[in-house]
MARVODO-82352 format. One record per residue: x, y, z of N, C-alpha, C in turn. Coordinates in steps of 0.02 Angstrom, whole numbers, padded with zeros to 5 digits. Last residue first. Layout:
BEGIN
PT n.east n.north   n.up ca.east ca.north  ca.up c.east c.north   c.up
PT      X       Y      Z       X        Y      Z      X       Y      Z
...
This chain:
BEGIN
PT n.east n.north   n.up ca.east ca.north  ca.up c.east c.north   c.up
PT -00422   01267  00306  -00353    01286  00322 -00351   01353  00360
PT -00544   01232  00262  -00535    01232  00334 -00466   01254  00356
PT -00542   01221  00127  -00580    01277  00154 -00569   01285  00229
PT -00472   01102  00110  -00441    01164  00089 -00476   01225  00117
PT -00564   01008  00153  -00503    01018  00192 -00469   01084  00174
PT -00655   01016  00047  -00675    01039  00114 -00614   01052  00157
PT -00582   00956 -00054  -00599    01027 -00060 -00619   01056  00008
PT -00580   00826 -00001  -00517    00861 -00013 -00528   00936 -00019
PT -00716   00796 -00004  -00681    00800  00061 -00615   00837  00054
PT -00739   00795 -00143  -00774    00842 -00099 -00739   00851 -00032
PT -00656   00691 -00184  -00645    00758 -00209 -00678   00810 -00164
PT -00712   00583 -00111  -00642    00601 -00102 -00628   00673 -00126
PT -00844   00582 -00160  -00832    00591 -00089 -00760   00614 -00077
PT -00821   00553 -00295  -00851    00617 -00276 -00837   00632 -00202
PT -00774   00423 -00281  -00730    00474 -00310 -00755   00544 -00292
PT -00891   00366 -00233  -00832    00364 -00191 -00781   00416 -00215
PT -00974   00379 -00342  -00989    00418 -00282 -00930   00420 -00234
PT -00906   00286 -00421  -00913    00355 -00444 -00929   00401 -00386
PT -00922   00170 -00351  -00855    00199 -00351 -00856   00270 -00379
PT -01058   00134 -00248  -01037    00160 -00313 -00968   00191 -00308
PT -01111  -00014 -00163  -01075    00050 -00163 -01052   00069 -00233
PT -01221  -00100 -00114  -01207   -00086 -00184 -01171  -00019 -00191
PT -01253  -00109  00017  -01231   -00171 -00015 -01219  -00163 -00090
PT -01183   00045  00089  -01236   -00001  00071 -01208  -00065  00041
PT -01096   00146  00110  -01101    00096  00164 -01153   00042  00148
PT -01117   00225  00001  -01051    00194  00008 -01051   00140  00062
PT -01248   00274  00022  -01233    00228 -00033 -01168   00190 -00022
PT -01225   00354  00136  -01274    00299  00139 -01262   00249  00082
PT -01139   00450  00085  -01114    00401  00134 -01161   00341  00139
PT -01229   00521  00004  -01171    00487 -00025 -01144   00433  00021
PT -01317   00572  00098  -01343    00524  00049 -01286   00486  00014
PT -01226   00654  00172  -01266    00602  00204 -01290   00550  00155
PT -01168   00743  00078  -01127    00694  00114 -01169   00638  00143
PT -01225   00849  00012  -01239    00781 -00013 -01205   00726  00026
PT -01181   00964  00075  -01253    00955  00064 -01270   00884  00045
PT -01043   00948  00070  -01076    00948  00135 -01151   00936  00128
PT -01025   00960 -00069  -01008    00897 -00035 -01043   00893  00033
PT -01059   01092 -00089  -01101    01041 -00118 -01088   00972 -00086
PT -00951   01154 -00022  -01020    01165  00001 -01066   01110 -00025
PT -00843   01108 -00100  -00845    01093 -00028 -00916   01101 -00001
PT -00877   01164 -00223  -00874    01091 -00216 -00878   01071 -00143
PT -00865   01302 -00188  -00929    01275 -00211 -00931   01199 -00202
PT -00730   01314 -00154  -00781    01331 -00105 -00848   01300 -00124
PT -00669   01275 -00278  -00658    01237 -00216 -00713   01251 -00165
PT -00668   01338 -00399  -00730    01304 -00379 -00723   01266 -00313
PT -00574   01399 -00483  -00599    01434 -00424 -00665   01404 -00399
PT -00510   01329 -00580  -00575    01358 -00598 -00609   01395 -00540
PT -00403   01280 -00509  -00391    01328 -00563 -00454   01364 -00583
PT -00469   01188 -00427  -00437    01247 -00397 -00425   01301 -00449
PT -00507   01093 -00520  -00559    01128 -00482 -00530   01193 -00452
PT -00378   01051 -00556  -00422    01080 -00606 -00478   01121 -00573
PT -00335   00996 -00437  -00299    01055 -00464 -00340   01090 -00518
PT -00426   00888 -00428  -00426    00941 -00378 -00392   01004 -00404
PT -00386   00810 -00537  -00453    00838 -00535 -00456   00896 -00486
PT -00255   00777 -00499  -00267    00812 -00562 -00335   00846 -00562
PT -00282   00707 -00380  -00243    00769 -00378 -00256   00810 -00441
PT -00355   00599 -00428  -00386    00643 -00379 -00348   00710 -00375
PT -00263   00535 -00512  -00323    00566 -00541 -00355   00615 -00492
PT -00089   00549 -00502  -00151    00534 -00466 -00210   00571 -00497
PT  00021   00588 -00571   00026    00525 -00536 -00040   00504 -00504
PT  00008   00715 -00621  -00003    00659 -00668  00003   00591 -00636
PT  00042   00796 -00511  -00028    00790 -00533 -00040   00730 -00577
PT  00160   00722 -00397   00143    00763 -00454  00072   00748 -00477
PT  00205   00730 -00228   00168    00694 -00279  00150   00742 -00335
PT  00274   00818 -00151   00296    00749 -00149  00261   00706 -00201
PT  00254   00955 -00128   00273    00932 -00195  00300   00861 -00195
PT  00198   00994 -00011   00271    00985 -00011  00298   00957 -00077
PT  00063   00994 -00041   00095    01057 -00020  00171   01053 -00022
PT  00042   00859 -00066   00034    00907 -00120  00071   00972 -00103
PT  00061   00807  00062   00106    00786  00008  00101   00833 -00052
PT -00046   00866  00132   00023    00880  00152  00072   00863  00096
PT -00152   00808  00063  -00146    00881  00065 -00074   00900  00081
PT -00133   00673  00096  -00124    00696  00027 -00115   00771  00023
PT -00169   00665  00229  -00098    00655  00210 -00085   00683  00141
PT -00305   00683  00209  -00269    00732  00249 -00194   00727  00236
PT -00330   00566  00139  -00336    00631  00104 -00304   00687  00143
PT -00313   00472  00241  -00268    00471  00183 -00270   00538  00146
PT -00422   00503  00322  -00354    00512  00348 -00304   00516  00291
PT -00523   00466  00233  -00519    00536  00255 -00449   00550  00283
PT -00497   00329  00225  -00491    00370  00165 -00485   00444  00183
PT -00531   00287  00352  -00460    00285  00333 -00448   00327  00269
PT -00670   00302  00341  -00633    00342  00390 -00559   00344  00373
PT -00694   00206  00243  -00711    00276  00229 -00674   00322  00277
PT -00656   00091  00311  -00620    00110  00251 -00633   00183  00233
PT -00752   00088  00413  -00681    00095  00430 -00641   00119  00370
PT -00867   00069  00335  -00861    00128  00377 -00788   00141  00397
PT -00842  -00055  00278  -00848    00003  00234 -00840   00068  00274
PT -00717  -00144  00371  -00787   -00128  00356 -00788  -00065  00312
PT -00570  -00208  00287  -00604   -00169  00338 -00678  -00164  00322
PT -00500  -00359  00247  -00549   -00310  00224 -00581  -00274  00283
PT -00357  -00434  00219  -00389   -00399  00275 -00436  -00345  00250
PT -00297  -00488  00102  -00343   -00527  00143 -00385  -00486  00192
PT -00245  -00486 -00058  -00256   -00440 -00002 -00312  -00470  00040
PT -00133  -00603 -00128  -00202   -00586 -00108 -00200  -00533 -00054
PT -00003  -00555 -00240  -00025   -00578 -00175 -00099  -00561 -00167
PT  00061  -00601 -00406   00022   -00563 -00356  00016  -00596 -00287
PT  00142  -00587 -00526   00163   -00625 -00467  00127  -00597 -00406
PT  00179  -00532 -00663   00118   -00566 -00643  00136  -00614 -00586
PT  00264  -00374 -00648   00263   -00446 -00655  00193  -00473 -00638
PT  00340  -00225 -00704   00280   -00259 -00680  00282  -00333 -00698
PT  00458  -00107 -00642   00444   -00161 -00689  00385  -00201 -00661
PT  00461   00067 -00619   00441    00002 -00592  00430  -00048 -00649
PT  00599   00172 -00653   00534    00146 -00672  00521   00077 -00645
PT  00670   00316 -00624   00676    00248 -00599  00606   00216 -00606
PT  00673   00451 -00652   00675    00403 -00708  00691   00332 -00685
PT  00646   00526 -00546   00717    00513 -00558  00727   00462 -00615
PT  00512   00523 -00540   00542    00587 -00557  00617   00581 -00569
PT  00493   00392 -00494   00477    00409 -00563  00509   00474 -00586
PT  00525   00407 -00359   00568    00367 -00402  00557   00384 -00476
PT  00415   00486 -00321   00482    00512 -00313  00532   00473 -00357
PT  00314   00394 -00342   00315    00455 -00381  00385   00486 -00380
PT  00340   00301 -00242   00348    00281 -00312  00350   00341 -00359
PT  00314   00381 -00126   00377    00345 -00134  00390   00328 -00208
PT  00182   00421 -00149   00235    00471 -00143  00303   00439 -00156
PT  00118   00297 -00146   00116    00337 -00208  00171   00390 -00207
PT  00142   00263 -00012   00170    00222 -00066  00171   00260 -00132
PT  00072   00359  00057   00145    00357  00066  00177   00315  00012
PT -00067   00355  00046  -00028    00390 -00006  00047   00391  00005
PT -00107   00306  00210  -00128    00337  00148 -00077   00376  00108
PT -00111   00316  00387  -00126    00279  00327 -00136   00326  00267
PT  00019   00421  00465  -00044    00384  00463 -00053   00350  00395
PT  00134   00490  00442   00136    00438  00493  00073   00395  00493
PT  00226   00579  00339   00164    00541  00336  00169   00484  00387
PT  00352   00630  00348   00297    00674  00370  00230   00637  00372
PT  00439   00544  00289   00434    00543  00362  00375   00584  00388
PT  00409   00451  00144   00405    00517  00176  00394   00513  00251
PT  00532   00322  00122   00463    00341  00125  00458   00408  00163
PT  00692   00362  00044   00648    00337  00097  00576   00359  00089
PT  00800   00333 -00058   00734    00364 -00070  00684   00341 -00018
PT  00910   00262 -00023   00920    00330 -00050  00855   00368 -00059
PT  00855   00140  00014   00889    00180  00064  00896   00253  00041
PT  00805   00094 -00109   00759    00107 -00053  00791   00151  00000
PT  00923   00081 -00182   00870    00126 -00206  00824   00144 -00149
PT  00992  -00015 -00109   01022    00051 -00118  00971   00103 -00142
PT  00910  -00130 -00119   00915   -00094 -00055  00942  -00023 -00065
PT  00799  -00151 -00254   00868   -00149 -00230  00871  -00106 -00166
PT  00642  -00233 -00227   00681   -00173 -00243  00752  -00180 -00217
PT  00477  -00291 -00247   00547   -00309 -00239  00589  -00251 -00265
PT  00321  -00279 -00169   00371   -00245 -00210  00440  -00270 -00195
PT  00184  -00269 -00114   00214   -00329 -00145  00266  -00306 -00195
PT  00145  -00147 -00070   00123   -00204 -00030  00153  -00270 -00055
PT  00165  -00034 -00140   00223   -00059 -00103  00204  -00119 -00059
PT  00103  -00031 -00309   00094   -00024 -00237  00156  -00051 -00203
PT  00076   00051 -00468   00110    00003 -00425  00093   00018 -00352
PT  00033   00148 -00552  -00010    00089 -00544  00024   00033 -00505
PT  00130   00244 -00560   00067    00263 -00528  00020   00204 -00518
PT  00233   00175 -00629   00243    00197 -00559  00177   00215 -00524
PT  00178   00135 -00759   00212    00089 -00713  00218   00112 -00641
PT  00062   00131 -00853   00080    00186 -00807  00116   00154 -00748
PT  00068   00011 -00919   00058    00072 -00959  00072   00135 -00918
PT  00075  -00092 -00828   00137   -00072 -00862  00130  -00008 -00902
PT -00056  -00119 -00792  -00013   -00084 -00745  00049  -00055 -00780
PT -00097  -00193 -00904  -00127   -00128 -00890 -00083  -00087 -00843
PT -00016  -00308 -00891  -00013   -00267 -00951 -00040  -00197 -00939
PT -00058  -00361 -00768   00011   -00340 -00777  00018  -00293 -00837
PT -00219  -00299 -00715  -00176   -00346 -00751 -00106  -00317 -00758
PT -00264  -00254 -00547  -00255   -00238 -00617 -00208  -00287 -00651
PT -00336  -00225 -00418  -00323   -00291 -00448 -00319  -00283 -00524
PT -00371  -00090 -00393  -00305   -00116 -00373 -00287  -00181 -00408
PT -00499  -00056 -00438  -00446   -00006 -00441 -00375  -00033 -00425
PT -00588  -00165 -00427  -00591   -00121 -00485 -00529  -00076 -00493
PT -00557  -00233 -00307  -00567   -00270 -00369 -00561  -00225 -00430
PT -00551  -00127 -00214  -00492   -00167 -00228 -00498  -00204 -00294
PT -00684  -00080 -00216  -00629   -00035 -00234 -00567  -00076 -00254
PT -00749  -00196 -00170  -00764   -00169 -00236 -00708  -00124 -00260
PT -00690  -00205 -00040  -00683   -00259 -00088 -00696  -00235 -00160
PT -00730  -00086  00023  -00658   -00102  00016 -00647  -00155 -00037
PT -00871  -00101  00014  -00837   -00044 -00017 -00764  -00059 -00027
PT -00908  -00219  00086  -00910   -00217  00013 -00871  -00159 -00017
PT -00924  -00253  00217  -00855   -00245  00193 -00851  -00232  00117
PT -01055  -00278  00247  -01023   -00223  00283 -00953  -00208  00259
PT -01086  -00394  00177  -01109   -00329  00151 -01074  -00270  00184
PT -00943  -00503  00169  -01003   -00479  00203 -01021  -00410  00178
PT -00875  -00527  00002  -00874   -00530  00075 -00941  -00510  00104
PT -00887  -00630 -00143  -00906   -00568 -00108 -00902  -00577 -00032
PT -00751  -00714 -00212  -00813   -00720 -00173 -00827  -00655 -00135
PT -00624  -00690 -00265  -00684   -00672 -00304 -00749  -00675 -00265
PT -00498  -00609 -00171  -00538   -00669 -00180 -00603  -00651 -00216
PT -00390  -00499 -00261  -00439   -00511 -00208 -00477  -00575 -00223
PT -00218  -00452 -00290  -00282   -00479 -00310 -00326  -00489 -00248
PT -00080  -00362 -00353  -00123   -00378 -00296 -00189  -00403 -00323
PT  00094  -00364 -00411   00021   -00357 -00417 -00015  -00377 -00354
PT  00231  -00355 -00409   00201   -00417 -00431  00126  -00415 -00439
PT  00348  -00239 -00463   00286   -00248 -00426  00250  -00310 -00454
PT  00522  -00207 -00446   00467   -00238 -00482  00408  -00248 -00435
PT  00677  -00118 -00476   00620   -00137 -00433  00564  -00165 -00477
PT  00775  -00092 -00567   00795   -00099 -00497  00738  -00114 -00449
PT  00746  -00205 -00707   00741   -00139 -00675  00763  -00148 -00603
PT  00764  -00332 -00745   00748   -00285 -00799  00745  -00213 -00774
PT  00882  -00449 -00680   00835   -00393 -00669  00826  -00348 -00730
PT  00907  -00595 -00662   00913   -00557 -00724  00866  -00497 -00722
PT  00890  -00626 -00528   00948   -00653 -00562  00961  -00619 -00629
PT  00768  -00566 -00499   00829   -00540 -00467  00891  -00564 -00504
PT  00678  -00649 -00570   00686   -00578 -00588  00752  -00550 -00561
PT  00695  -00768 -00501   00709   -00766 -00573  00719  -00695 -00596
PT  00648  -00728 -00376   00718   -00747 -00383  00739  -00745 -00457
PT  00513  -00711 -00404   00553   -00652 -00388  00628  -00667 -00394
PT  00479  -00845 -00426   00468   -00795 -00479  00509  -00733 -00467
PT  00507  -00901 -00302   00547   -00921 -00360  00539  -00871 -00417
PT  00404  -00844 -00225   00474   -00825 -00212  00517  -00842 -00272
PT  00290  -00906 -00291   00295   -00834 -00278  00368  -00812 -00270
PT  00248  -01031 -00312   00307   -01010 -00349  00322  -00936 -00339
PT  00128  -01061 -00253   00188   -01086 -00220  00253  -01067 -00256
PT  00021  -00914 -00264   00041   -00983 -00279  00108  -00999 -00246
PT -00013  -00792 -00206  -00064   -00828 -00244 -00045  -00901 -00255
PT  00035  -00749 -00038   00052   -00766 -00107 -00004  -00806 -00142
PT -00051  -00624  00053  -00032   -00695  00050 -00019  -00714 -00023
PT -00063  -00486  00171  -00061   -00515  00104 -00043  -00588  00109
PT -00050  -00409  00285  -00115   -00439  00270 -00120  -00464  00198
PT  00076  -00351  00291   00063   -00408  00334 -00003  -00443  00318
PT  00154  -00318  00133   00108   -00299  00187  00089  -00361  00226
PT  00325  -00329  00090   00259   -00360  00091  00217  -00330  00147
PT  00465  -00304 -00006   00419   -00271  00040  00350  -00304  00034
PT  00615  -00374 -00021   00546   -00387 -00040  00501  -00356  00013
PT  00774  -00319 -00079   00722   -00318 -00027  00655  -00338 -00058
PT  00944  -00360 -00110   00875   -00354 -00134  00827  -00360 -00076
PT  01057  -00371 -00030   01055   -00320 -00084  00985  -00308 -00110
PT  01031  -00392  00150   01044   -00414  00081  01032  -00358  00030
PT  00997  -00344  00276   01067   -00359  00263  01082  -00376  00190
PT  00895  -00214  00349   00903   -00270  00302  00977  -00281  00284
PT  00881  -00099  00423   00904   -00159  00458  00921  -00217  00410
PT  00829  -00006  00334   00896    00006  00363  00924  -00057  00395
PT  00703  -00063  00314   00750   -00058  00258  00821  -00048  00284
PT  00643  -00043  00439   00657   -00110  00416  00709  -00110  00360
PT  00631   00098  00436   00670    00065  00488  00690  -00006  00468
PT  00544   00116  00329   00612    00144  00327  00658   00110  00377
PT  00429   00054  00382   00463    00025  00324  00535   00051  00319
PT  00402   00146  00482   00415    00076  00501  00450   00040  00443
PT  00376   00260  00407   00436    00258  00449  00453   00188  00473
PT  00254   00222  00345   00313    00238  00306  00377   00232  00347
PT  00165   00194  00457   00178    00147  00402  00244   00160  00366
PT  00222   00232  00624   00183    00245  00564  00206   00201  00507
PT  00281   00206  00746   00318    00247  00697  00275   00269  00639
PT  00236   00194  00911   00211    00187  00843  00248   00234  00796
PT  00367   00132  01019   00315    00182  01002  00295   00171  00929
PT  00442   00018  01018   00417    00042  01082  00361   00094  01073
PT  00421  -00111  00900   00434   -00040  00912  00404  -00019  00979
PT  00491  -00270  00889   00435   -00230  00914  00459  -00158  00926
PT  00524  -00408  00777   00545   -00349  00814  00484  -00310  00837
PT  00570  -00566  00737   00511   -00526  00754  00533  -00470  00800
PT  00653  -00650  00607   00659   -00607  00666  00594  -00569  00675
PT  00723  -00796  00534   00665   -00752  00544  00672  -00713  00609
PT  00810  -00899  00514   00821   -00838  00476  00762  -00789  00481
PT  00693  -01025  00562   00761   -01005  00545  00761  -00943  00501
PT  00565  -00992  00682   00584   -01010  00614  00655  -00985  00599
PT  00540  -00937  00803   00559   -01008  00803  00580  -01032  00733
PT  00494  -00810  00784   00563   -00817  00804  00587  -00890  00803
PT  00357  -00825  00764   00401   -00813  00705  00473  -00826  00722
PT  00296  -00819  00883   00316   -00886  00860  00360  -00881  00798
PT  00250  -00692  00900   00317   -00707  00926  00342  -00775  00903
PT  00118  -00690  00860   00169   -00671  00810  00240  -00686  00834
PT  00051  -00723  00976   00049   -00771  00920  00101  -00754  00867
PT  00079  -00606  01051   00105   -00671  01072  00105  -00721  01015
PT  00011  -00502  00977   00083   -00500  00992  00111  -00570  01006
PT -00120  -00478  00945  -00084   -00529  00907 -00009  -00531  00922
PT -00132  -00300  00986  -00159   -00368  00980 -00112  -00412  00938
PT -00078  -00177  00982  -00113   -00194  01044 -00143  -00264  01042
PT  00086  -00130  00918   00018   -00156  00913 -00012  -00168  00982
PT  00206  -00062  00876   00172   -00047  00939  00098  -00067  00937
PT  00229  -00125  00745   00229   -00053  00758  00186  -00035  00818
PT  00340  -00257  00721   00275   -00237  00746  00278  -00164  00769
PT  00422  -00318  00589   00428   -00266  00640  00359  -00241  00660
PT  00508  -00454  00527   00442   -00428  00542  00448  -00377  00598
PT  00615  -00513  00409   00611   -00467  00465  00540  -00440  00471
PT  00693  -00649  00350   00626   -00620  00354  00623  -00578  00417
PT  00824  -00682  00234   00803   -00666  00302  00732  -00638  00297
PT  00922  -00795  00132   00867   -00749  00146  00862  -00733  00220
PT  00989  -00883 -00002   01004   -00847  00060  00949  -00796  00072
PT  00887  -01016 -00071   00921   -00952 -00074  00942  -00929 -00004
PT  00805  -01127 -00108   00876   -01136 -00093  00917  -01072 -00094
PT  00671  -01136 -00125   00709   -01103 -00179  00784  -01108 -00168
PT  00631  -01191 -00005   00624   -01231 -00066  00665  -01202 -00123
PT  00653  -01081  00078   00691   -01143  00089  00690  -01185  00026
PT  00556  -00995  00025   00627   -00976  00022  00672  -01038  00032
PT  00438  -01064  00055   00457   -01053 -00015  00530  -01034 -00022
PT  00439  -01059  00195   00439   -01124  00161  00462  -01116  00088
PT  00429  -00919  00212   00487   -00955  00236  00494  -01022  00201
PT  00301  -00896  00162   00359   -00867  00127  00423  -00902  00148
PT  00226  -00969  00258   00222   -00985  00187  00283  -00958  00149
PT  00261  -00904  00379   00271   -00976  00371  00273  -00996  00297
PT  00217  -00774  00355   00288   -00787  00365  00303  -00860  00353
PT  00077  -00796  00347   00113   -00768  00290  00188  -00785  00296
PT  00050  -00845  00479   00037   -00886  00420  00074  -00862  00357
PT  00093  -00730  00563   00131   -00793  00561  00114  -00837  00500
PT  00020  -00615  00579   00062   -00620  00519  00097  -00688  00512
PT -00117  -00547  00632  -00083   -00611  00641 -00044  -00628  00578
PT -00107  -00374  00674  -00125   -00426  00626 -00084  -00489  00640
PT -00065  -00245  00722  -00128   -00277  00743 -00153  -00329  00693
PT  00051  -00225  00602   00012   -00186  00650 -00056  -00220  00661
PT  00212  -00239  00531   00154   -00272  00561  00118  -00224  00606
PT  00311  -00250  00384   00287   -00210  00440  00221  -00239  00465
PT  00423  -00356  00324   00351   -00356  00335  00334  -00312  00395
PT  00540  -00399  00205   00524   -00350  00258  00449  -00343  00264
PT  00665  -00505  00164   00593   -00497  00159  00570  -00456  00219
PT  00809  -00499  00072   00781   -00481  00137  00706  -00468  00127
PT  00908  -00606 -00022   00844   -00572 -00016  00824  -00561  00056
PT  01050  -00648 -00020   01015   -00630 -00081  00954  -00585 -00069
């Protein structure tokens, strides 16, 4: 019935596997859990314990494939008709997580569904606030709100999908680093009129990077975004940052925005790494950095 696919990188994934495994047994379904480590440097031995659980497999890549390609590899290995894609740093909100997806699979409203993502309400350490604030405001969205723009407000961190759809529409191979591969994947489906169905069946996002790490990963993601824009993998209406960037480009303001970003980068970064980060300034940082990348081509 269900193949649960969890790409792993430098994270202790056994608690997640144990919980999902317990829920699958309780639901009485046919299942497999495939975890594929993408050439990590930590948590290898503790993750090997996954092999002791029935219907669970822990695989290791000899070389790092990257987020999208690791998912593609797992999708090819899956044996069941329905796939559940989970990020390794997530955890189900409740004990009915798998049963909720089984109910959807038995009477599917669409070939894929996103259950949502949430964050613990307690504030983390000040050094991790940017990732937490961003997640709370931009990712932890209600089912009703997500449904208004179904593909652009979905993520692949908690997604159930028919295998045939996932195989026919792989994650972009050109994106090996962090960022926007899920938006590209879902945008591509949207262009084929394959619409994400939204459920209230969220997972917690547990692994909060420091604000400095998140800012560095954001720059990597924006570098990926440039490539995806150039290859028409993402349409303007799928992303506010792309729509804004294309507007700036149309007005011939890229050079000016890039210059202004460089002039204000220090003070903007200071705010983003502070105990009161502004998402408005974070949006400015992303736009400015994206324009800067264009001037460096």
